[in-house]
Biopython code that builds the backbone (N, CA, C, O; Angstrom):
import numpy as np
from Bio.PDB.StructureBuilder import StructureBuilder

atoms = [
    (1, "MET", "N", (109.600, 66.708, 141.309)),
    (1, "MET", "CA", (109.604, 67.107, 139.884)),
    (1, "MET", "C", (108.178, 67.416, 139.443)),
    (1, "MET", "O", (107.226, 66.929, 140.052)),
    (2, "ALA", "N", (108.065, 67.989, 138.693)),
    (2, "ALA", "CA", (107.291, 68.654, 137.801)),
    (2, "ALA", "C", (106.678, 67.318, 137.099)),
    (2, "ALA", "O", (107.356, 66.291, 137.126)),
    (3, "LEU", "N", (105.330, 67.322, 136.437)),
    (3, "LEU", "CA", (104.637, 65.877, 135.976)),
    (3, "LEU", "C", (104.677, 66.506, 134.524)),
    (3, "LEU", "O", (104.832, 67.690, 134.226)),
    (4, "THR", "N", (104.512, 65.496, 133.764)),
    (4, "THR", "CA", (104.118, 65.837, 132.172)),
    (4, "THR", "C", (102.973, 64.943, 131.603)),
    (4, "THR", "O", (102.502, 64.007, 132.250)),
    (5, "ILE", "N", (102.663, 65.199, 130.672)),
    (5, "ILE", "CA", (101.367, 64.258, 129.993)),
    (5, "ILE", "C", (101.923, 63.733, 128.822)),
    (5, "ILE", "O", (102.339, 64.495, 127.949)),
    (6, "THR", "N", (101.978, 62.472, 128.700)),
    (6, "THR", "CA", (102.748, 61.702, 127.458)),
    (6, "THR", "C", (101.430, 61.866, 126.150)),
    (6, "THR", "O", (100.320, 62.362, 126.340)),
    (7, "ASP", "N", (101.950, 61.296, 124.850)),
    (7, "ASP", "CA", (100.987, 61.356, 124.043)),
    (7, "ASP", "C", (99.950, 60.507, 123.792)),
    (7, "ASP", "O", (99.291, 60.479, 122.753)),
    (8, "GLU", "N", (99.766, 59.594, 125.057)),
    (8, "GLU", "CA", (98.730, 58.509, 125.008)),
    (8, "GLU", "C", (97.385, 59.262, 125.858)),
    (8, "GLU", "O", (96.436, 58.686, 126.390)),
    (9, "CYS", "N", (97.709, 60.977, 125.770)),
    (9, "CYS", "CA", (96.505, 61.316, 126.018)),
    (9, "CYS", "C", (95.503, 61.352, 125.366)),
    (9, "CYS", "O", (95.750, 61.856, 124.270)),
    (10, "ILE", "N", (94.081, 60.963, 125.517)),
    (10, "ILE", "CA", (93.129, 61.150, 124.981)),
    (10, "ILE", "C", (92.063, 62.375, 125.256)),
    (10, "ILE", "O", (90.847, 62.204, 125.332)),
    (11, "ASN", "N", (92.602, 63.391, 125.365)),
    (11, "ASN", "CA", (91.698, 64.334, 125.942)),
    (11, "ASN", "C", (90.517, 64.389, 126.528)),
    (11, "ASN", "O", (89.621, 64.991, 125.936)),
    (12, "CYS", "N", (90.306, 63.904, 127.545)),
    (12, "CYS", "CA", (89.065, 63.819, 127.977)),
    (12, "CYS", "C", (88.596, 64.822, 129.327)),
    (12, "CYS", "O", (87.693, 64.591, 130.131)),
    (13, "ASP", "N", (89.329, 65.753, 129.290)),
    (13, "ASP", "CA", (89.212, 66.541, 129.937)),
    (13, "ASP", "C", (89.204, 66.715, 131.747)),
    (13, "ASP", "O", (89.041, 67.776, 132.350)),
    (14, "VAL", "N", (89.408, 65.469, 132.306)),
    (14, "VAL", "CA", (89.200, 65.323, 133.646)),
    (14, "VAL", "C", (90.225, 65.831, 134.419)),
    (14, "VAL", "O", (90.098, 66.035, 135.627)),
    (15, "CYS", "N", (91.438, 66.091, 133.666)),
    (15, "CYS", "CA", (92.467, 66.474, 134.702)),
    (15, "CYS", "C", (92.696, 68.027, 134.753)),
    (15, "CYS", "O", (93.310, 68.393, 135.756)),
    (16, "GLU", "N", (92.466, 68.640, 134.206)),
    (16, "GLU", "CA", (92.271, 69.984, 133.885)),
    (16, "GLU", "C", (91.740, 70.746, 135.179)),
    (16, "GLU", "O", (92.478, 71.552, 135.745)),
    (17, "PRO", "N", (90.565, 70.508, 135.602)),
    (17, "PRO", "CA", (89.959, 70.869, 136.432)),
    (17, "PRO", "C", (90.410, 70.542, 137.718)),
    (17, "PRO", "O", (90.044, 71.257, 138.651)),
    (18, "GLU", "N", (91.211, 69.494, 137.945)),
    (18, "GLU", "CA", (91.129, 69.027, 139.365)),
    (18, "GLU", "C", (92.550, 69.433, 139.910)),
    (18, "GLU", "O", (92.871, 68.997, 141.015)),
    (19, "CYS", "N", (93.687, 70.482, 139.002)),
    (19, "CYS", "CA", (94.735, 70.719, 139.220)),
    (19, "CYS", "C", (94.438, 72.335, 140.368)),
    (19, "CYS", "O", (93.577, 73.140, 140.012)),
    (20, "PRO", "N", (94.862, 72.463, 141.043)),
    (20, "PRO", "CA", (94.875, 73.844, 142.185)),
    (20, "PRO", "C", (95.550, 74.761, 141.491)),
    (20, "PRO", "O", (94.980, 75.805, 141.173)),
    (21, "ASN", "N", (96.795, 74.538, 141.162)),
    (21, "ASN", "CA", (97.492, 75.280, 140.443)),
    (21, "ASN", "C", (97.376, 76.100, 139.089)),
    (21, "ASN", "O", (98.051, 77.065, 138.730)),
    (22, "ASN", "N", (96.381, 75.482, 138.465)),
    (22, "ASN", "CA", (96.131, 75.756, 137.338)),
    (22, "ASN", "C", (97.182, 75.621, 136.282)),
    (22, "ASN", "O", (97.371, 76.433, 135.377)),
    (23, "ALA", "N", (97.810, 74.577, 136.475)),
    (23, "ALA", "CA", (99.208, 74.202, 135.550)),
    (23, "ALA", "C", (98.885, 73.767, 134.209)),
    (23, "ALA", "O", (99.464, 74.050, 133.160)),
    (24, "ILE", "N", (97.312, 72.633, 134.512)),
    (24, "ILE", "CA", (97.061, 71.992, 133.110)),
    (24, "ILE", "C", (96.253, 72.910, 132.406)),
    (24, "ILE", "O", (95.438, 73.658, 132.946)),
    (25, "SER", "N", (96.606, 72.816, 130.576)),
    (25, "SER", "CA", (96.008, 73.387, 129.602)),
    (25, "SER", "C", (95.847, 72.474, 128.526)),
    (25, "SER", "O", (96.418, 71.384, 128.499)),
    (26, "GLN", "N", (95.115, 72.873, 127.676)),
    (26, "GLN", "CA", (94.708, 72.327, 126.385)),
    (26, "GLN", "C", (96.157, 72.712, 125.547)),
    (26, "GLN", "O", (96.612, 73.856, 125.535)),
    (27, "GLY", "N", (96.701, 71.726, 124.956)),
    (27, "GLY", "CA", (98.082, 72.043, 123.956)),
    (27, "GLY", "C", (97.030, 72.394, 122.506)),
    (27, "GLY", "O", (95.942, 72.866, 122.177)),
    (28, "ASP", "N", (98.463, 71.676, 121.906)),
    (28, "ASP", "CA", (97.631, 71.832, 120.313)),
    (28, "ASP", "C", (97.198, 70.638, 120.270)),
    (28, "ASP", "O", (96.057, 70.626, 119.809)),
    (29, "GLU", "N", (97.588, 69.599, 120.544)),
    (29, "GLU", "CA", (97.710, 68.083, 120.533)),
    (29, "GLU", "C", (96.764, 67.374, 121.591)),
    (29, "GLU", "O", (95.714, 66.759, 121.403)),
    (30, "ILE", "N", (97.343, 67.603, 122.568)),
    (30, "ILE", "CA", (97.119, 66.860, 124.250)),
    (30, "ILE", "C", (97.222, 68.143, 124.834)),
    (30, "ILE", "O", (97.515, 69.215, 124.303)),
    (31, "TYR", "N", (96.900, 67.838, 126.169)),
    (31, "TYR", "CA", (97.207, 68.883, 127.363)),
    (31, "TYR", "C", (98.227, 68.476, 127.679)),
    (31, "TYR", "O", (98.757, 67.368, 127.601)),
    (32, "VAL", "N", (98.712, 70.029, 128.303)),
    (32, "VAL", "CA", (99.898, 70.396, 128.496)),
    (32, "VAL", "C", (100.042, 70.400, 130.305)),
    (32, "VAL", "O", (99.024, 70.400, 130.996)),
    (33, "ILE", "N", (101.293, 70.404, 130.856)),
    (33, "ILE", "CA", (100.995, 70.685, 132.542)),
    (33, "ILE", "C", (102.237, 71.693, 131.925)),
    (33, "ILE", "O", (102.941, 71.360, 130.972)),
    (34, "ASP", "N", (102.366, 73.011, 132.671)),
    (34, "ASP", "CA", (103.205, 74.317, 132.768)),
    (34, "ASP", "C", (104.522, 73.658, 133.728)),
    (34, "ASP", "O", (104.096, 74.062, 134.810)),
    (35, "PRO", "N", (105.454, 73.133, 133.989)),
    (35, "PRO", "CA", (106.297, 72.788, 134.940)),
    (35, "PRO", "C", (106.570, 74.072, 135.813)),
    (35, "PRO", "O", (106.939, 73.653, 136.910)),
    (36, "ALA", "N", (106.553, 75.367, 135.815)),
    (36, "ALA", "CA", (106.497, 76.153, 136.341)),
    (36, "ALA", "C", (105.662, 76.360, 137.577)),
    (36, "ALA", "O", (106.085, 76.770, 138.658)),
    (37, "ARG", "N", (104.180, 75.960, 137.226)),
    (37, "ARG", "CA", (103.396, 75.812, 138.150)),
    (37, "ARG", "C", (102.962, 74.591, 138.704)),
    (37, "ARG", "O", (102.369, 74.564, 139.782)),
    (38, "CYS", "N", (103.221, 73.537, 138.022)),
    (38, "CYS", "CA", (102.904, 71.902, 138.766)),
    (38, "CYS", "C", (104.376, 71.964, 139.733)),
    (38, "CYS", "O", (105.542, 72.264, 139.477)),
    (39, "THR", "N", (103.549, 71.451, 141.132)),
    (39, "THR", "CA", (104.140, 71.190, 142.269)),
    (39, "THR", "C", (103.473, 69.818, 142.693)),
    (39, "THR", "O", (103.419, 69.892, 143.921)),
    (40, "GLU", "N", (102.984, 68.709, 142.336)),
    (40, "GLU", "CA", (102.663, 67.857, 142.208)),
    (40, "GLU", "C", (101.713, 67.609, 143.380)),
    (40, "GLU", "O", (101.638, 66.683, 144.188)),
    (41, "CYS", "N", (101.013, 68.732, 143.213)),
    (41, "CYS", "CA", (99.944, 69.109, 144.642)),
    (41, "CYS", "C", (100.587, 68.765, 145.602)),
    (41, "CYS", "O", (100.024, 67.937, 146.318)),
    (42, "VAL", "N", (101.840, 69.176, 145.985)),
    (42, "VAL", "CA", (102.371, 69.509, 147.338)),
    (42, "VAL", "C", (101.750, 70.836, 147.644)),
    (42, "VAL", "O", (101.617, 71.741, 146.820)),
    (43, "GLY", "N", (101.299, 70.885, 149.182)),
    (43, "GLY", "CA", (100.863, 71.937, 149.842)),
    (43, "GLY", "C", (99.351, 72.080, 149.767)),
    (43, "GLY", "O", (98.671, 72.909, 150.370)),
    (44, "HIS", "N", (98.897, 71.048, 148.849)),
    (44, "HIS", "CA", (97.461, 71.424, 148.380)),
    (44, "HIS", "C", (96.761, 69.745, 148.949)),
    (44, "HIS", "O", (95.757, 69.738, 149.661)),
    (45, "TYR", "N", (97.378, 68.553, 148.564)),
    (45, "TYR", "CA", (96.843, 67.382, 149.019)),
    (45, "TYR", "C", (98.197, 66.172, 148.989)),
    (45, "TYR", "O", (99.325, 66.592, 148.731)),
    (46, "ASP", "N", (98.017, 64.941, 149.221)),
    (46, "ASP", "CA", (98.784, 63.949, 149.851)),
    (46, "ASP", "C", (99.438, 63.343, 148.087)),
    (46, "ASP", "O", (100.464, 62.703, 147.858)),
    (47, "GLU", "N", (98.553, 63.770, 147.260)),
    (47, "GLU", "CA", (98.500, 63.027, 145.796)),
    (47, "GLU", "C", (98.315, 63.931, 144.736)),
    (47, "GLU", "O", (97.391, 64.743, 144.801)),
    (48, "SER", "N", (99.156, 63.894, 143.662)),
    (48, "SER", "CA", (98.571, 64.452, 142.552)),
    (48, "SER", "C", (97.273, 64.074, 142.197)),
    (48, "SER", "O", (96.994, 62.886, 142.030)),
    (49, "GLN", "N", (96.441, 64.986, 142.063)),
    (49, "GLN", "CA", (94.665, 64.887, 141.615)),
    (49, "GLN", "C", (94.752, 64.719, 140.286)),
    (49, "GLN", "O", (93.975, 63.921, 139.762)),
    (50, "CYS", "N", (95.690, 65.416, 139.494)),
    (50, "CYS", "CA", (95.534, 64.829, 137.396)),
    (50, "CYS", "C", (96.096, 63.338, 137.633)),
    (50, "CYS", "O", (95.442, 62.554, 136.945)),
    (51, "VAL", "N", (97.009, 62.749, 138.318)),
    (51, "VAL", "CA", (97.189, 61.499, 138.253)),
    (51, "VAL", "C", (96.374, 60.530, 138.854)),
    (51, "VAL", "O", (96.326, 59.344, 138.525)),
    (52, "THR", "N", (95.669, 61.130, 139.837)),
    (52, "THR", "CA", (94.724, 60.163, 140.568)),
    (52, "THR", "C", (93.148, 59.918, 139.398)),
    (52, "THR", "O", (92.516, 58.870, 139.271)),
    (53, "VAL", "N", (92.871, 61.272, 138.688)),
    (53, "VAL", "CA", (91.358, 61.122, 137.799)),
    (53, "VAL", "C", (92.070, 60.222, 136.607)),
    (53, "VAL", "O", (91.472, 59.212, 136.235)),
    (54, "CYS", "N", (93.462, 60.604, 135.942)),
    (54, "CYS", "CA", (93.371, 59.979, 134.404)),
    (54, "CYS", "C", (93.232, 58.760, 134.395)),
    (54, "CYS", "O", (93.938, 57.958, 135.006)),
    (55, "PRO", "N", (91.970, 58.428, 133.447)),
    (55, "PRO", "CA", (91.533, 57.003, 132.532)),
    (55, "PRO", "C", (92.709, 56.448, 132.129)),
    (55, "PRO", "O", (92.663, 55.218, 132.171)),
    (56, "VAL", "N", (93.619, 56.839, 131.801)),
    (56, "VAL", "CA", (94.603, 56.397, 130.802)),
    (56, "VAL", "C", (96.399, 56.404, 131.697)),
    (56, "VAL", "O", (97.471, 56.164, 131.141)),
    (57, "ASP", "N", (96.268, 56.614, 132.571)),
    (57, "ASP", "CA", (97.501, 56.939, 133.206)),
    (57, "ASP", "C", (98.706, 57.392, 132.320)),
    (57, "ASP", "O", (99.805, 56.839, 132.271)),
    (58, "CYS", "N", (98.289, 58.528, 131.612)),
    (58, "CYS", "CA", (99.472, 59.233, 130.710)),
    (58, "CYS", "C", (99.942, 60.172, 131.510)),
    (58, "CYS", "O", (100.796, 60.779, 130.864)),
    (59, "ILE", "N", (99.825, 60.694, 132.757)),
    (59, "ILE", "CA", (100.394, 61.945, 133.438)),
    (59, "ILE", "C", (101.853, 60.775, 134.393)),
    (59, "ILE", "O", (101.744, 59.759, 135.080)),
    (60, "VAL", "N", (103.025, 61.569, 133.970)),
    (60, "VAL", "CA", (104.097, 60.700, 134.617)),
    (60, "VAL", "C", (105.393, 61.714, 135.004)),
    (60, "VAL", "O", (105.727, 62.635, 134.258)),
    (61, "PRO", "N", (106.033, 61.429, 136.206)),
    (61, "PRO", "CA", (107.173, 62.278, 136.596)),
    (61, "PRO", "C", (107.696, 62.757, 134.949)),
    (61, "PRO", "O", (107.747, 62.063, 133.934)),
    (62, "ASP", "N", (108.087, 64.379, 135.173)),
    (62, "ASP", "CA", (109.070, 64.725, 134.175)),
    (62, "ASP", "C", (110.105, 64.199, 134.433)),
    (62, "ASP", "O", (110.552, 64.575, 135.517)),
    (63, "LEU", "N", (110.867, 63.288, 133.777)),
    (63, "LEU", "CA", (112.462, 63.239, 134.573)),
    (63, "LEU", "C", (113.389, 64.626, 134.410)),
    (63, "LEU", "O", (114.226, 65.001, 135.230)),
    (64, "ASN", "N", (113.068, 65.243, 133.258)),
    (64, "ASN", "CA", (114.128, 65.996, 132.600)),
    (64, "ASN", "C", (113.558, 67.800, 133.909)),
    (64, "ASN", "O", (113.935, 68.951, 133.690)),
    (65, "ARG", "N", (112.770, 67.410, 134.923)),
    (65, "ARG", "CA", (113.074, 68.080, 135.611)),
    (65, "ARG", "C", (112.294, 67.610, 137.197)),
    (65, "ARG", "O", (111.183, 67.430, 137.696)),
    (66, "LYS", "N", (113.855, 67.572, 137.550)),
    (66, "LYS", "CA", (113.643, 67.002, 139.081)),
    (66, "LYS", "C", (113.684, 67.905, 140.411)),
    (66, "LYS", "O", (114.602, 68.638, 140.779)),
    (67, "GLU", "N", (112.695, 67.709, 140.911)),
    (67, "GLU", "CA", (112.894, 68.702, 142.102)),
    (67, "GLU", "C", (112.329, 68.066, 143.631)),
    (67, "GLU", "O", (111.217, 67.540, 143.662)),
    (68, "SER", "N", (113.069, 68.143, 144.730)),
    (68, "SER", "CA", (112.816, 67.184, 146.088)),
    (68, "SER", "C", (111.314, 68.101, 146.202)),
    (68, "SER", "O", (110.928, 69.052, 145.522)),
    (69, "LYS", "N", (110.717, 67.442, 147.264)),
    (69, "LYS", "CA", (109.400, 67.646, 147.814)),
    (69, "LYS", "C", (109.625, 68.977, 148.628)),
    (69, "LYS", "O", (108.730, 69.813, 148.752)),
    (70, "GLU", "N", (110.652, 69.092, 149.076)),
    (70, "GLU", "CA", (111.047, 70.625, 149.450)),
    (70, "GLU", "C", (110.795, 71.591, 148.321)),
    (70, "GLU", "O", (109.833, 72.351, 148.426)),
    (71, "GLN", "N", (111.711, 71.646, 147.048)),
    (71, "GLN", "CA", (111.676, 72.612, 146.320)),
    (71, "GLN", "C", (110.090, 72.604, 145.720)),
    (71, "GLN", "O", (109.503, 73.585, 145.263)),
    (72, "LEU", "N", (109.572, 71.258, 145.843)),
    (72, "LEU", "CA", (107.933, 71.668, 145.279)),
    (72, "LEU", "C", (106.932, 72.276, 146.522)),
    (72, "LEU", "O", (105.866, 72.717, 146.093)),
    (73, "HIS", "N", (107.090, 72.349, 147.753)),
    (73, "HIS", "CA", (106.822, 73.196, 148.653)),
    (73, "HIS", "C", (107.222, 74.340, 148.355)),
    (73, "HIS", "O", (106.346, 75.114, 147.968)),
    (74, "GLU", "N", (108.523, 74.810, 148.418)),
    (74, "GLU", "CA", (108.819, 76.451, 147.881)),
    (74, "GLU", "C", (107.949, 76.984, 146.899)),
    (74, "GLU", "O", (107.309, 77.999, 147.174)),
    (75, "LYS", "N", (107.827, 76.397, 145.703)),
    (75, "LYS", "CA", (107.366, 76.313, 145.030)),
    (75, "LYS", "C", (105.424, 76.826, 144.891)),
    (75, "LYS", "O", (104.782, 77.645, 144.233)),
    (76, "PHE", "N", (105.145, 75.862, 145.851)),
    (76, "PHE", "CA", (103.618, 76.099, 146.388)),
    (76, "PHE", "C", (103.147, 77.109, 147.152)),
    (76, "PHE", "O", (101.964, 77.439, 147.226)),
    (77, "LEU", "N", (104.437, 77.813, 147.959)),
    (77, "LEU", "CA", (104.465, 78.722, 148.486)),
    (77, "LEU", "C", (104.348, 79.822, 147.911)),
    (77, "LEU", "O", (103.402, 80.546, 148.220)),
    (78, "LYS", "N", (105.484, 80.314, 146.715)),
    (78, "LYS", "CA", (105.752, 80.914, 145.771)),
    (78, "LYS", "C", (104.209, 81.373, 145.078)),
    (78, "LYS", "O", (103.656, 82.469, 145.167)),
    (79, "LEU", "N", (103.778, 80.241, 144.429)),
    (79, "LEU", "CA", (102.391, 80.307, 143.631)),
    (79, "LEU", "C", (101.133, 80.749, 144.605)),
    (79, "LEU", "O", (100.130, 81.338, 144.201)),
    (80, "THR", "N", (101.374, 80.365, 145.911)),
    (80, "THR", "CA", (99.973, 80.990, 146.964)),
    (80, "THR", "C", (100.057, 81.847, 147.513)),
    (80, "THR", "O", (99.370, 82.008, 148.521)),
    (81, "SER", "N", (100.918, 82.741, 147.092)),
    (81, "SER", "CA", (101.163, 84.257, 148.174)),
    (81, "SER", "C", (100.759, 85.167, 147.546)),
    (81, "SER", "O", (100.861, 85.324, 146.329)),
    (82, "ALA", "N", (100.171, 85.978, 148.451)),
    (82, "ALA", "CA", (99.254, 87.103, 147.649)),
    (82, "ALA", "C", (100.063, 88.524, 147.506)),
    (82, "ALA", "O", (99.537, 89.480, 146.937)),
]
sb = StructureBuilder()
sb.init_structure("model")
sb.init_model(0)
sb.init_chain("A")
sb.init_seg("    ")
for serial, (resi, resn, name, xyz) in enumerate(atoms, 1):
    if name == "N":
        sb.init_residue(resn, " ", resi, " ")
    sb.init_atom(name, np.array(xyz, "f"), 0.0, 1.0, " ", f" {name:<3s}", serial, name[0])
structure = sb.get_structure()
């Protein structure tokens, strides 16, 4: 499933550069994750890099967007194909 950033985000800017899919951007008040681009780093890393670096643990699974590892991998393939 895609990840989401909760309103506990402190806008520390550490998550955005870690995302290999460029799924994270500055929103109106906090950072946001584009679910169409989020693969939870499947295809790139073993762990979600944004979750790893977040100092306040505000990046959580988006329960409204359930995706299997296979679906995340398919999304990764589509995003990285030239």
